[in-house]
N, C-alpha and C positions, 0 to 999 in steps of 0.2 A: 485757846488757839486750836486744840485737838477737838473741842466740842465743836467750834465754828466749821473746822474741817468736815466733820461727819455729818453735822446737818447739811452741808453744801452737796455731799455726795448722795444722801438719802433724797435731796430735791430732784438731783439729775435722774437717780434711779426712777423716781416716781414720773417723770417726765417722759422718760423712754418707755416705761409699761403702757404710759397712757396713748403715746404715737403707735405703739404695736397694736393697742386693741383697736384703734381706728384704722389701720392699715387694709387694704382691700383684701379680698379673698386672693388665693392661688390666682395664677395668670391664664389659666384656662377659663376662669370666669369672666376674663375681660378679653373679649374676640373681637377685632376690627376685621369687618369684612369688607372685600373689595368689591365693587359693582361694576360688572364686565359693562363696556359702551356699547349702546342698543345698536342692533344689525338693522340696517335700512331695507326695508320692503322691496322687492326686485320691481322694476319699473316696465309695465306690460310694453310688449313689442307692437310698434305702430304697423298696423297690416299695410301693404303694398298694393295700391290700387291699379289696375289695368284697364283701360277703356279702348274698345276696339272704334275705329273710326270710319274705317273703309276697306271694302265693300261689306255692308250690312243690308241684309233683305233686298237684293237689288241685283239687275241684271249687267252681266260686263262684257265688254267688247273682247274678242280675242284676234280679230284681224286689223290690220293697221289701215289708217284712211285711205291710202294708196290702194291697197287690197279691195276696199269696199267699193270704191269708185268703180273699179272693174266688174266687180259682182253686181253692182246695180245697173250697169250698162248692159247691151246685147252681146251675146257670146263672141262674136266675129269681128268686134270692137277692140280686142286685145293690144293691136299695134300703136293705139290712141293711148294707152297707159303705160305700157312696159313693152321692152324691146330685146329682152335679156342681155343687158350690157351692163348690169350692176347689181348688187344683191340686195334684193327687195324681198327675199322670200322668208325672212324671220315672221314669227308671229307678234300680235301686241302683247305685251307682257302685261300681268295684272300685278298692281303695286298695292300691297296691304299696308295700311296707316293704323298706328295706335299712340296711345300716351301711357304713360307710368309716371308714378308719384316719386320712384327713385331711378337714378340711373343705373345701367348694368347690362350685362349681356343677355338678350333675350331669344328665345327660341319660338318661330313661329310656326305652327305645325297645320297642315293642309290635307284634307281628307276627304274621300267620297262618302263615307260612312260615319255617322255622329260619334261611333265608340272609339274612332281614330286607332284602328286595328292596323293598318299599313300605311302612315302619314308620310308625305312629302315633308321635310323640314329645312329651314333656312335660320341661320344663325346671326343675328346683328347686333351692334353696340348702340345703333340708333334707334329712330321711331319707325321705319319702315322697311321693307325688302319686297322683291318682286318674284313670281312664278310665272312661268312660261309652259308651255306644251300642255295646255288644260284640254280636256273634251269639250266638244262643243254640246250645247243641251243639256248640261249636266249641273246637278246641284252640288256645292261643295261647302264643306263645314271647316272654321278656322278658329283657333285661339293662339292666346300668346303666354308662354311660361317663363317667369323672370325668378330663378332660385325656387323656393318652396310655393311661390304664389302662381295662381293660374287665373287668366280672364275668364269671364262668361264666355260661351261658344256662338259664334255667329256664323251667319250663313250666307251665299250669294248662287246666283246661277249664271252661267254662261250662255251666250246666243246661240240659238239653234240654227240648222239649215246653212252653215258656213263651212269652209273647207277649214281642216285643223292643220296649219304650217307649223312647223317643227324647229326649234333652236336647237343645234348642234353646232358648237364653234370649230371652224375648219370644214364644214360640211354646207354644200348649197342645195336648194332645190329639194328641201325636206318636207314631206308631209305624209299623210295617211289617207288609205281607202276607208270610208266608213263615215256613218252619221247622217248618211242620206237614205230615203226610201229605196227599197228593192223589190224583189219579186214578191208577189202576192201581197203588197202592201207592208212585207216586215222591213225594218232597218238594217241597214249594213252595219255591223258591229264596228265600235271605234278601238282602235289600239291592236289591231290584231297584225294587218298589212301595211307597213310602211313603204314608201319610195322615196328613193334619194339619188344626189349625185354620189360619186365614189366616197367611200369612207376611209380613204387611205390616210389622210390627214386630220383625223378626228381629234381634237385636242384632248389633252390626258384628264383635264378637270371635267370634261363633259362625258368621260366612260361610264361613271356611276350613273349618269343620268339615263345613258343607253341601256344601260345593265338593270337598273334598280326601278328608275321612273317609267322607262317605255317597256321594260321588261324582255328586251330582245333575246331570244334564243338560236335564231338562225340568221345566216346572211347568203342570199343568192347573188352572186357576182355574175353579170351577163358579158363581160369583157372576155376577150381571149387571154391566155396565159402570159403571152408576151407582153400584154399591155400592164400586167399585174406582177412580174417578175417572177411568174409561176409560183404565186402564193398559193400556199396548203392550208392556211388557217386564218382565220377572220381577222379584219383589220381593226376589229373594235377589242376583241378579247379572245384568247385562245378557248375560254370556256364557252364560245358560241359558235355553234355549227357553221361550216363553212362549205358553201356549194358551188361549184365552178360549172356554170351553165352557158358556155361561150354562144354568142350570136353576132351576125355581122350588122351593118347598120347603112351601109353607103352602097348599097347595090339597086338595080334598077326594081326588083322583086324580093326584098329581103324577108317579106313573110314566107314565102315559099322556099327560100336558102335556110330560114331558120326553123324549118318544122321539126328538126331534132331537138334543138333547144327548147321551143314551146313545149314539145313533149315532156321535156325533163322537168320544167318549169310547173307544169300542171301536177306531175306526179308528185313534186316536193309539196306544194300547196294544198294538195289533198290528204296530207297526212299531218292531223291536228297537233302531233307531238312536236311539231317544228314551230308553232306560233308561240308568241309573237315574231313575227320575220319582216326583214329589209331586204328589198330587191334594189338593186342598183347597177347602172353602167358607169360611164364616166362622167355623163352631166345630168344622169337621171331624166333624159328626154325623149330618145328616140327608139331605142331597144326597150328601156324600162317603159316609156311611154305607150309602146306597142302592148306589152304582156298585161300593163295595168288597165289600158282600154280593154282589152280581150276580158279581163277579170271582172271588172266593173260592168260590162255591158253582160256577161254570164249571170252577175246577182242580179238584173233586173232594174239597175239604176236609169234614170231617165236620160235618154239620148243627149241631150242637151247638156245635161249633168256630166255625163262621161266627156264630152266634146270639151266642155270648158275646164275640167280636170286637166286634160291633156294640155290646154292652153296656158295653166296657170305656171309651167314651167318657165315662161318668160319672165315670172319675178325672180327667178334663179340667175346667178352670174353665169350662162349658157354659151356665151360668146356669138349670140344672134337670137333672131326671132323664129317662133313658128306662128302660123296664121292659120285660119280656117281654110284658107285653100290649100295650106301645107296639108293639112290633115287630110282632108278630102281626097287628096290624090295618093295619099298613103295605101297600099295594096290591100293590107288588111280591112281597111274601112269599105274599101271597093267590094272586097269577097264578101262580107258580111251583108250586105246590101243586095247581094246577088243571090243569097241563099232564101230556100222556101222558108215560112214561115210568118205567122200573123203578127209578130212583136219583133223588135231590136233584140230583145232577149233570146226568143226562140230561133232567130237567124242565126245568133252568135253561136249557139248551142249546137244548131247543126253545121255550122262552119268546123267548130273544133271537132264534132264527130267525125267529119269529113277527111280530117289530117291525121287521124287516130288516136285521138285523146278517148280513152276508155268512159263510157256513159257513167261508171261508178265512181270515178274519180271526178266528174264534173257535178254529179249529185252531191258527192263528199264535201267538194269546195261551197257548194251551194249552202248545205247543212251548217260546216263549221263557221261562215261568215255572215249569215242572217240571224239576227234575233229570234228566239224562239216565240 
């Protein structure tokens, strides 16, 4: 029995030794590595495409069809088109159209130079926007920006030889002197001298237009203080210089009665630091019409062009019409034609000299307002 037990124990011992010999090396030799999940490669961002549709490489209108009808008619036929009883003095807007491959808020930049150093900007969530108050006969560049993406640059040109009406909400009969041939074939500068109805009610949203897009620095008010509640500062913004230059307009010979105001007016516009400037009375027609008529004639604009610009006030809401007969009977027009001189410009120059405007001021206005 003892032998049997001893034999069994020996057998067990042999089995244990055998298994021990077959056991694996210590655990560091058996390493189970976990494989990290593969990182997906970034998906390339799809570029946003922006295509400019209109206007591209074309000429655009800046006058309305109604305005064009009169511009293509004879100057004296103004009453067949407008009679001053409705607001028709706003310009034709230029609508920019484009397409984008993604929706979002776009900025449309418009500039006179291809580097866009000082652009006009419109913001839109759609695919179009409008620009107004563009100069005539001028090349413009435009592009669209959506996020970090930009469109190619396109260009267009505005029609030349047409008056530039101005859109300022709350203001009627606004336009500027400029863009037409003047003395010695030089062009009268655009964007320097604006003529308008009263600026008392200019809408708040258009104040930046007056300050930034038109660049106005000065305002000449031809009304008497009792018509302006003794205003002491500009109706546009306190940063704009305000000149009170009272004139009458309802007397028989208001040119002679307004000589003091005319002298003040020419003193102001002979100072280049006052530009760009706006001159106005109540409706921008009679007193404003007189000083602008004298200024345009002094600059050598064609007599018919000067007369037509006066009559363009009928496109504003001025409460009545002005005709060629009205203009021909105005004392300043009569006095110009009574002066010595070979041209309309020389006669105007001599008239202004005769009432006391210094020659240095007249020459300064010509120098400031004509292209070099």
